[in-house]
N, C-alpha and C positions, 0 to 999 in steps of 0.2 A: 373825135369828129365823125368818124365812120358810124359810131353808135347813134349820134344825133341825126345824121343824115338818114339813117335807116329808120329811125323811129318817127320822125316828123310826119312822113306820109301815112304812117299807121294811124295817127290821130285824125288825120283828114279823111282817110278812107274807111276806117273801121268803127268810128264811134256810133254810127247808126245801128249797127248790129252786134256791137261788142258783147252785150250782156243779155239782150232779150232772147227768149227761147222761141224761135220760129219753127224749128223742127228738132228731131231727136238728136241730130249731130250737134246742134247748137247747145245742147244740154251738157255736153262733155266739157270739162274744164281744161284738161290736158290729155294728150294722147300721143301714142307712137305705135307704129305697126310692128308686128312680130309673129313668129310661128305660134307662140302661146301668149295669150293676153291675160294680164293680171289686172284686176279692178282695184280701184282705190276710192275710199270714202273719207273725206276730211272736211271739217267745219272751217273752211277758209274764211267764211263770214260768220259773224256772231248772231245774226238774226235775219229772218226773212221778212220783207216788207209785206204789209197787208193792205189790200185795196180799201179805199174809203167809200167807193160808190156802192150802191145797193141795186139789185141783189148781188150777193157774192157769187162769183163764177169759179168753176174748177180750173183755174189758170195758175200755172207755176209762176210765182212772182220773182222779182229781183231781190237781191239781198243787200244788207248794209253791215258796216262794222268789219273792215278788213283786218283779219288776224295775222299779224306778221309771223308769230310763232308757228301757227298751223300751216301757213304758206311755206315756211321753211321745211315742215315735215313732208309736204308734197315734193319739194325739191330733193329731200333726202331719199324719197322713194325713187324718183327719177334717176338720181345719181347712183343708187344701189343697182338698179336695173341696167344702166349703161355700163357700170363697172363689171357686172356679171357677163354681159354680152361681150365685153372686151377681154374676158378671161377665158380659161379653158374649162371652167366648171361645166358648162353646157356646150360641148363641142358641136358646132354646126347647127345649133338650135338657138334662135334669138327670142328674147322676151319682149313683148310689147305691153303697153299699159293704157288704161282708160281711167282717168281720175275725175271724180265728181265732187262737187261742193254740196255738202248737206245743209249748210247754213245753220247748223245746230238744231235743225228741225227734223223730226221723225218723218213728217209727211214728204219732204223733199228727198230724204234718204230712201224712203220706200220706192219713190219713183225711180231713183238710180238703181235700186236692187232689182226692180222689174226689168230694167234694161239688161242687167247682168244675166237674168234668167232667160232672156229671149234667145231664140235659136240662133246658132252661129250662121253668119252670112245670110240672115233673113232680112229681106228688104223692108219688111213691115215691123220689125222688132216686136213680134208677137210671141207671147208665152202660150204654147199649146198645152191643153190639158191632157195628162196621161195618168194611167194607174201605175205605171212602172217607168221611172225615168232612168233606168240603168243604162240604156243605150242613147240617152238624150245628150246632145252636145250643146251646151249653152255658149253664150257669147264669151264668157271668161272661165278660166280654170280655177281661179282662186281670187280672194278679195283681201286687200289690206285695209284695215280701219275697223270701226269708225273712231272718231275722236272722243265721243262721249258714250258712257255706258247705256244711257237711255236709248240712244240711236242704235247701238250695237244689239241690244235686246230685240228690238223690232226687226232689224235687218237679218239677224241670225235666225230668227224663226222663219223668215221668208226663204233664206238661202238653204235652210235645212230641208226644204221641200225636195231639192235636188242634191242635197249633201255637198254643196259647194263649200270648200274650206274657207273660213274667215279667220284671219290672223290680225288681231288688234294690237297696236303699240301703245294704247292709252286707256282703253276701257278697263277699269279695275274693279267693278262691282262684284261682290262676292257671289251673287246669285249666278253669274255667268260660268261659274265652275261646275254647275249642275249639268252633267252630260246627258241627262234624260231630256231636259227641256232645250238644251243648246248643244246638240250632238256634234255640230261642225265648227264650233267656236274654239279658237285658240288665242293665246296672247303671250307676248314676250315680256311681260311684267308680272309681278306678284299680284294676287288679289287683295282687295281691301281688308281682308281678314288680317293679313300681315301688317298692313299699314296702320290699321286701328290698334292692333296689338303693340306696334312700335310706339305709337302716340301714347298709349296707356303706360307703357314702360317709362317713357320720358317723363310723363306726369308724376308717376309714382316715385321715380328716382329723384325728382326735384322737390318732393315733399308736398305736392299740391293734391287737393282732393275736392275742391269746390270750384267748378269751372262752368263756362257757358259754351254753347254750341250754336253756330249759325250755319245753315245748309240751304242749298237750292231745293226748291219744291219740285223736284223731278225724281225719276227712278234712281238716278245715281246718288242724289243727295239723301233720299229717304233710306236707301239701302246702306249707304255709308254711315248714316246716323244710327240706324238699327245695329249695325255691326259694332260701332263704337260704344253704343249703350251697353251691349252685352259684355264687351271687354272691360268697360269702366266698372260695371257692377261686380264683375269677378275680381276686380282689384281694389274694391272699396273706394272708388272715385265717384263722386256725386255730381250730377248735372244740375246746376242751379236754374238754368233756363235754356229753352230751345227756341230758336227763331228760324222760321222758314221764309225765304224770299222767293218771289215768283220766278219761274224758270226763264221767262222771256222778258226782255227789257221793254217790249212793246205793251206789256201788261199795265193797265191804267193804275193799278194799286202798287206798282213796284216802288215808287219813291216814298209812298206812305209807309210801306213795310220796312224800308230802309230806315226811315225816321224812328219807327217804333223799336227797331232793333238797337239803334243807337241810344234811345232813351232807356231801354232795359239795361244796356251795358253801363250807362252812367249811374243808374239807380242802384244797381247791385255793386256797392262799393267793396264788398269782400271778395268779389270775383275779379281776379287780376289775370286770369288765363282764359283765352277764347280760342276754341277749336273751330276752324272754318273749312267746310266742305262746299266750295262754290267754284263756279267757272270764273275765268279771269276777268271778264267784263263786269261780273257781279261784284267781285272783290274791288275792282277799280272804283265803282260807284260807292261802295260801302266805305272804303278808306278815305275818299275825298270828303265824305260827310263826317267821318270820325275826326279827321284833322281839323275841320271847322269847329267841332265841339271839344277840342283839346283832350281827346281820349288817349290815355297812355296805359297800355296793357302789354301782356305777352300774347302774341298771336301764333298759334300753331297751324301751319299751312299744310294742306293736303298736297298730294303729288300734282294736282291739276295746276296750281299756281305758285308752288314753292320756289320755282326758278324763273318766274315771270319778270323779265327785265322792265317791261312797260309799267309794272306796278312798283318795282323797286326804285324807279326814277321819278315817281310822283314828287312834286315839290313839297318840301317839309315832311317827307316820309319819316324822318327820324323822330318826329314828335309823337308818332303812334306808339313808340316803345320798341320792343324787341320782337323780331319775326324769326321763328324757328320752324323749319319745314322738313318734309320728307320728299326727296326726289328719287326718281329711278336711277339706278346705278349707271353711270356713263362709261363709255369706252373710248377707243381711239377714233376720233372723227376728223383727224387732220386732213384726210383726202377730201372730205366734204367741205371743209373750210377752203381748201384750194379750189374746189368746184364753185364755191360762192364768189371767189375773187375773179373768176373768169365768166361769171354769169352774164355780164353785160354784153358778151360776145355771142351769146346764144340767140338763135332765131325765136321769134315769138308767135309765129303763125299757128302753131299747134298747142300753145300754152296760154290760155286766156288769163290764168292767174298771174303769170309773169307780165303779160300785157297790161293788165289792170294795175299791177304794182308800178310799172313804169309811168302810167298815167297819173297815179297818186304822187309819184315823185315830182311830176310837173306841176300838179295843183298845189302841193305843199312845199315847194322848193324854197320859198322865202322864209320859212320858219326855223327856229332853233330846235335842238334835239327833242326835248319833251313835247313842245308844241307841235313839232313835226310828227311825232308819233301819235299825238292826240288827233291831229288833222287826218292822218291816214285812217285811224279807227272810226272817225266820225263821218267819213264820206260814204255815201251809198252809191250803188251802181247807177241809180237814176241821176244822181248829181253829176257823176262822171260823164253820162251821156249828154248832159247839157253843156259840159265844158267843151270849148272849141279847140283846146289843145294848142293854143297860140303860144303858151309859155314853153320854152325849151326845157326838157327834163335835165335834172342835175343828178348824175349817178352818185349815190353815197355807198361806196363799197364797204365802209366800216359799219354802216348801220345794220346790215343783215347779220354780220358776224357778232355784233354786240347783242343782238336779240336772240342768238342761238341758245336754246335750252338743251344742253348736251344729253340729258336723260331721254327726252322724247326723240331726239334725232337718232340716238344709238338704238333705241328700241324699234324705231321705224326701219332702219337699215337691217336690224336683226330679223325682223318679220319677213322682209323681202328675201333675205338669205335663207331663212328656214323653208320658204316656199320653193326657192331655187334648188335647194338640196333635195327636197322631196321629188321635184321634177326630175332631177338628175338620177335618182334611184329608179324612178318610174320609166325613164327613157333608156335604160341600159339595153334592153332587148327589143326596143320599139323604134319606129321611125316617127319621132315626135314632130317632124315638119308637117306631118299630116294631122290636122286639128282633131280628127276622130281617132287618133292613136290610143287615147285613154279618156275616160270620163272623170269628172271631178271627184266622184265618190271613191275612185281608185287612188287618186292623189291624197285623199283624206286619210286613207289607211297608211300610206307611206309617211305622211306628216306626223302621225302618232309615234313613229319609230325613228324619226330623223334626229341627228345629232349635229350641232353647229359648234365650230371652234370660235370662241369669243375671248379675245385677250389671252390666248394660249390655254383656255379652259373649255372643257366640253360642257355644253349646255343642251338640254333637251326638254321636251314637254313632259309634264307628269301626267298621271291618270286623269287629272281634272283639266288638262289642256293648258296648264299654267307653266311658265318658266319661273322657277324659284330663285330669282336673282335677288341681290341684296338692295338696300336703300342707302342713299347718301343723306346724312343729317345735315341740313343746310342752315347756316346762320347768316342773317342779313347784318352786316357789320359796316359801320362807317369808317372809311379809310380815305384820308386826305380830302375830307369834305364830300365824298361821294359814297353812296350806299352800294357796297359790294356784296354779292352773294357768294359766300365762302363755304367750303365743305368742312364741317366741324368734326364729324365722325362717320363711321359706317355702321349700319345696323344689319346684323346677320339675321336674316329672316328664319333660317332653319334653327339656329341655336337661341335666338331671342336675346341678343346682347349687343352692347355698343362696343365698337373697336375704334380706338383713338390712334391717330398717326403720330402725334407727339404730345408732350406735356402742355404746350401752349394751348392746343385744342381742348385738352381735358380741362384746363383752367376755365376756358370759355364755357364749357359745359357745366362745371361746378358753380360758376357764377350765377347761373339761373336760379339756384337754390336761395339766393338772397331775396327773391321776390316771394312773398307769402300769398297764397291763394287757398285759404281754408275757411270753412264755415265756422269752425271753432278753433281755439288755440290747441296746439298739440298737447296731449296729456303726457306728462313726464313719467319716467319709470317710478313706480310706487303709486301711480294713479291708474284709474280705469275709466273708460268712457261710459257715461250714463246717457242714454238716448232721451232727448227732450220730446216735446210735443210735435216737433217738426217731422214731416214724413220722410225726410232724408236722414240716412244713418250717419252722414258726415257732420250733422249738427247735433252736438252733445255737450254735456257738462263733464268736467273732470272731477271725479271724487276720489278720495283716498281709498286704497285697498284696506279692508278691515283687518283686525288682528288675526294672525296666523294665515294671512294671504299676502301675496306679493305679485308685482309685475316688474319685469326687467327690460321692457322695451317701451318705446313711445307708442301712444295711441292703441293700447291694447283693449280689446273688447271685454275681457274678463280677467280676473286675477287668478293666478295659480294658487292652489291650496297647498299649504305645507303639510308634510306628514306629521300629524298632530302628536304621534307617539314619540318621535325623536327630534322633531324640529319645531321651531316657533318663529314668529315674525311679529314685530310691532305694527301699529297702524302706519300706513304710508311707507311700506318697506319695499326695497328692490331685491331682496333676497331672503332666504330662510336661514336661520341660525340654529346650529345644533344645540339642543337643550343641555344645560349643565347637569351632570350626574352628581347627585348628592347622596352621601351616606355618612355615618358617624365615623369619621376618619381618626387615625391615631394622632394626627396633628391638631385636631380640634381641641380648643382649650378646655371645653367641658369634658370631652373624652379623657383628656390628660388628668383632669381633676378626679374623675371617677376611677381611673386606673390607679391614681395615687391612693385613693381611699381603699381600693381593693388590695393594693400592695401593702398598705399599712395594716389591713386586716390580716394578710398572710403573715406579716412580721409579728403581729400580736398573737396569732395562733402558735407560731413557732416559739415565741417567748413563753407562752403559757406551758407549752410542751416541755421546755427546758426547766421551768420552775417546778412543774409537777414531777418531772423525772428526778430532779435533785432532792425533792422532798417526798420521795416515794413512801417512806415509812411513817410519815406524820399522820395524825388522826384526820386532818382536813382532807388529805388526798384519799385516805382509806374511806372516809365518810362519803366522798364523791363517787364511790363505786369502784374505786381502784383504778390502776393505770390503764387497764384494757378498755374499760368503758370510756374513760376520759380521752384516750387516744382515738377511739371510734368517733366520739362526738367532735373532737378537734379535727380529725381527718375529714369529716363531713363538712365542717365549717371551711376548711381549706378548699375543698372541692367547690363549695358554693362561691367562695371568692374567685376561684379559678374560672368558674362558668361565666363570669361577667366579661372575661376577655373575648368570648365568642360572640358577644353582642356588638363588638367594635370592629371597624374597618369594613372592607368590601364583603358583603354577604356572599357566602358560597353554600352549595348544597350541604357540604359537611358541617359548616357552622350552624346552618339553620336546623339541621337534624340533631346536632350535638347539644346546643346550648340549653334548650328546654328540658331535654331528657336528663342531662347532667345535673341541672339545677333541681329538677323534681325528685330524682332518686336520692341525691345528696341530702336535700332538705328532709325527705321522708326518713332517711337513716338517722339524721340528727334528732328529729321529733320522736322517732321510735325509741332511741336510747334514753331521751329525757323522760319519755312515758314510763319506761322501766324504773328509772330513778324515782319518779313520782309515786309509782306503786310501792316501791320498796320503803320509801320514807313513810308513806301512809300506813303501810303494814306494820312498820316498826313502832309507830306512835299511836296506833289505834287501840282503844280499850273496849270497842264494841265487838262482842264475839261474832255476831252475824257478819259484820263488815270484815272482820279478820278472816273468817272462813272464805268469804267471797274473794278477798284480796289474795289469799293463799292459792286459791284455784287459778286466779289470773296471773299471778307472778311466776312466769316461766320466761326468763330473760331471752335466751337464745331463740327459742321458737317464736316468741313475740316479735323480736326485731326482724328475724328472717321473714316471717309472714307479712308483717306490715310493709317492709321494704319490697318484698317479692310482689305484692299486689301492685305497687307502683311501677315496678319493672314490667309487669305484664301489661299494665295500662299503656306505658310508653312503647312497648313492642308493638302492640296492636295499632297504636297511633302511627308509628313509623312505617308499618306495613300497609295499612289501608288508606290513610290520609296523611301522608308524610309532609312535613313542611318543605317549602321550596322557595327559591329566590324569585322575587316578584318585582317588576318595574311599575312603580306607582306614577301615573301621569296626571294626578289630580291637580298638581301645581302647573300653571300654564307654561312656564319657561324652564321647568326643571323635570328631571327624572329622578325619582327617589328609589334607590335600590334598597329593598327591605326583605325581610323574611316573612313570607306568608305562612301562618301556622298550619295551614292545610285544613284543619278542622277546629273551629272555635269550641265545638262540643268536647272534643278530646282534650283541648287545652283547659277548658273549664273543669272537666272531670279530674284532670291531674291536680289542678290547684284546689279543687273542692275536696279531694281526698286528703291532701296535706292539711287543709283547714279542719277537716273532721278529726284527724289525729291530734292536731293542735288543740282543738276544743276539748277532747277527752283528757288530754294532758293538763289543760287548764283546769278542768273540773277536779281532777285528782289533786293537783297542786293546791287548788283553792281550799280543798278539804283539810290540807295539812298546813295552812298558812300560820297557825298558832303554835308552831314548834318552839323549842327553846330559843331564847333571845339571841344567844351567841351562835346558834347554828340553825338558821331558819332558811334552808335552801328552797323549800317549797314556796316561800313567799317570793323569792327572786325568780323562780320558774314561772310563777303567776304573772309577775311583771313582764317577763320576756314574752310570754304568750300574748299578753295584752298589747305589747308593742307590735307583735306580728299581726294581730287582728286589725289594729288601727291602720297600720301601713297598707295592708292588702285591701281593706275596705275603701281607703282613699284611692288606691291604685285603680280599682275597677272603673269608676267614672272618668278619672284622668286618662287612663289608657284608651277608653272608648271615644273620647273627644279629642285626643291628640293625634296629629299626623305630621309627617315630615321626617327629616333625618334624625330628630331627637326623640322619636318614639321609642327606640331601644333604650335610650337613656332613662326613660321613665321606669321601665322594668328594672334596670340596673339599680336605680335609686331605691326602689322598693326592696329589692333583694338585699342590698347593702344595709338598709335600715333594719329589716327583720333579722338579718344575719348578725349584725352588730348588737342588736337588742338582746337576742338569745345568748350570744357569746358573752357579752359583758355581764348580763344578769346571772349567768351560770358560773362564770369563772373569775371575774374580777373581785367579788367579795372574798372568795377563797384565797386568791393571790394577795389580797390586802392583809388577810389574817396571817398568811404564811410569811409575808415580808415584814409587816409593821406590828403585828400582834402575836409575836412568837410565844408569849406566855400563855395565850389562849389555845395554842396549837400543841397542847400536851395531853397525855392520856388522863392525868388526874383532873385537869380542867374540864375535859369532856365528861368524865365520870361524875364530877360534881354537878355540872350543868344538867346532865341527863337525870341524875338522882333528884335534883331539885324539881325538875319538870315532872318526873315520874311520880314523886310524892304528892305533888299538887294534883296531878291527874288522878292518882289512886284515891285521894281523899274526896275529890269532887265526885268520883264514881260512887264511893260508899255513901256519901251524903245524898247523892241523887237516888240511891236505891231506897233510902228511908225518908225521903223528903215528904213532908206532909204539909197540911195547910198551916201556914205561919200565923194565922189569926187566932188559933186556939192554943194558948201557952199551957193551960192546965193539961190539955191532952198530950202535949209534948212531955210533961213530967210523968204522966202515966206510962208513956212509952218507955222512959228511962228505967222506971221501977220494974216494969214487967220484964225489961231486958235483963235486969239484975237477977230476978227471982226465977225466971223461966229459961235459964240457960240449958242448952242441950249439951250434956257432958260428953257426948260421943263425938259430935262434929262441930261443936261450938256455934251452932246456928241459933239465931234469935228470931222469934216469931212476932210479927206486928199485926194487929188487927185494927184496921181503920173502919169506923162506922160506915156502913154502906159500901165497904170495899172488901174484896177477897183477902184472904190471909196472905201476908207477904213474908217470905222467908229471907232473911239476911244472913250474912256470914261475917263474923267478927274477924278483922284482919289481924294476923299475928304480927308480932313486933318486927320480925325480920322480913315482912312482906315487901316493904318498899325497897330494901336492899336487893332482894331476889329479882324484883321487877327491873331494877337498874341494870343488873347483869344481862337479863334477857334483851333489853332494849339495845344495849351497847353491842351485844353479840349479833343482834339482827342487823344493826347498822353496818 
């Protein structure tokens, strides 16, 4: 009742001058005297009215759109100052205030700033020009505000003329951290850099990369958009569209721009996340239009409107989708809430804002909650001047508490306390009741060093004049049919991460991921992004990683390359696989087969050794060169079979060096011994004197074997020293590594084989010469066959070896070695073993003598005939020869002379009767 009785006269007496600016004092919205005056700049109204008459005059107009949330910030400043005055922080010194309404207009804010700069106690409120303002005492020592960054930028430049400290609880533009351009600006909130980074982190963690942005076309909106664009680009987030709305509702294009923005949102069906950097009254207009068009998206709110109750209470707000926002970290504001409960008891004569609010209560008293709020926002100061105030006001104590935005209230109180602590430091040694005790620039220096206790934590301004407090991540959640603004998480601005109070909050956060907002589908692991013709990197196609490449994360820009030497990957792979190492292992069926053949060859060699040892004194063994030669040949065969073992299993340096050298020297020893045998046989059964003389010179068994084998040993030594074989990893097969022996030098390998081939060819020639030996003992013929097998095998080997690769390459050489070894072994020894075992009657001395005698007789007769052979066409001439041979014998030496017409005289020798027998003995002894 007392409240109503007090207020009713106010309506009757004060409506004519309540809002019009008749003089400078009328310009002040709220004031209180004190030893030290602190200025305040708040956008209590959302717009300034513009005159319709022409011409336009430089008159400060009234404002419209009463902002409850900003009005509460002015009350928070008043409450903080009164609390400080009632405390011992500034003992004996009282703080006063002058709070001005900027109406969200730079022009009106500049007018207020000019009053701040005016000289203290000056009746004309004039700002005198000085080159040095060090001793100048302005009207205020410090300023709290303004509400919007655009206003703060303009005001701060003006206040910087006298270095008056300005502490803003709401201006977050990143550019205000520049101490060169804004040397006296401070704020009790983080800059937009942290907010935009927090937004980008939220977007990235939710898996979104295709978003829209709507911002106010003013300094605050443009700078926020620029900061967000940088953060988004750095985190691979693409902005599908940007819509800028006019900064002032009075702009004639405002509603058209809102319609265009809604059309863009509806058209971009893949964009399901919209970031909004706008003032509250802009958001209100946008959301009402979006509800009409049934737009359902995720809206990411900036700190300006994330906790705006008047927006969260819009009818059907739930139809818009989900609102996630970032608000300034709140603190304990219980004392302020108590202040609000007692607000109706306060006088209104020095607070025009409170008086206007009470008038609005009267005008809109008949409406329900949301309509009541809309009514307050839509009333202009001109409308209130026309109201007669006949309706009694109805105080709604819960209405103000319901509209409190804790983050802004807390930052406003923090700003006042920061200034108070700086004053307290400044007044330690001074009498601050005297307005000229210190200048604002001195307070500025103290403010840079001040520390404030906030919720038992020390906070202070950094080098950029910012307080690095954290953000509350707010989620608009429907509870019991009402939209509630809940705190989902905390964002640590310094560490750049989200902190959750409980699992329930974390589930709400993770639920955001269910909404997809991407230009393209996510590329799965194994795929890679291929940028399309779109200018945005977020629009791409997903293609498979090629062979030997992989990707192990979603949405990778490129595929990792496998180490081609040791790893491989199929197409569309998420990892690299180690290549399988291949070599001719002991367990391989083909290796086992070859080993069995080698083992059988060793058994065969040993069996032959046993047979020859038991039949040492038989003619067959003796005719084979004796046990020593046979043992040498058989030992070389054994070593050749043994060398195949070094071609199998994991190649090592020892195996690679040993196998070819062992094979080459063993085979050379074998061929050398067979060459001696070939020479011996040819020498024994040759009747050509010239050939016999040549063979006698050549036939030196031990030197020949040592020389021939020694040359091969020298070749191998040089090979092993200068270009030794080594273990090689063959990567020619994509998914495998073949361990093989690299011969080191193909030339040396070829020389070794070529030398063996040359010996084998000589041996073949000699054996071929003696291929018509006695039928029962024709070893030269079998040597010829053995050499032919050797040549065929190695001629086939060359192209096969050159075109074969893989783990079975050693098997090719093993096969050739076994074929040539078996061929020579079998051709040389199996016929003899057959005679020893199955034809024992032919393995006697008498049988050999008879066979040699028969062959020698035939050979001797053919030689005699060949010496006297004439032209068979003249039979009469043959008779003449016989007669002359009878009549013209040489009694001394038994020679017979033949004269062929046209030919020189031929001297022949008549063979004695025992010549054949004598030749047999020589042949047998030579064998």
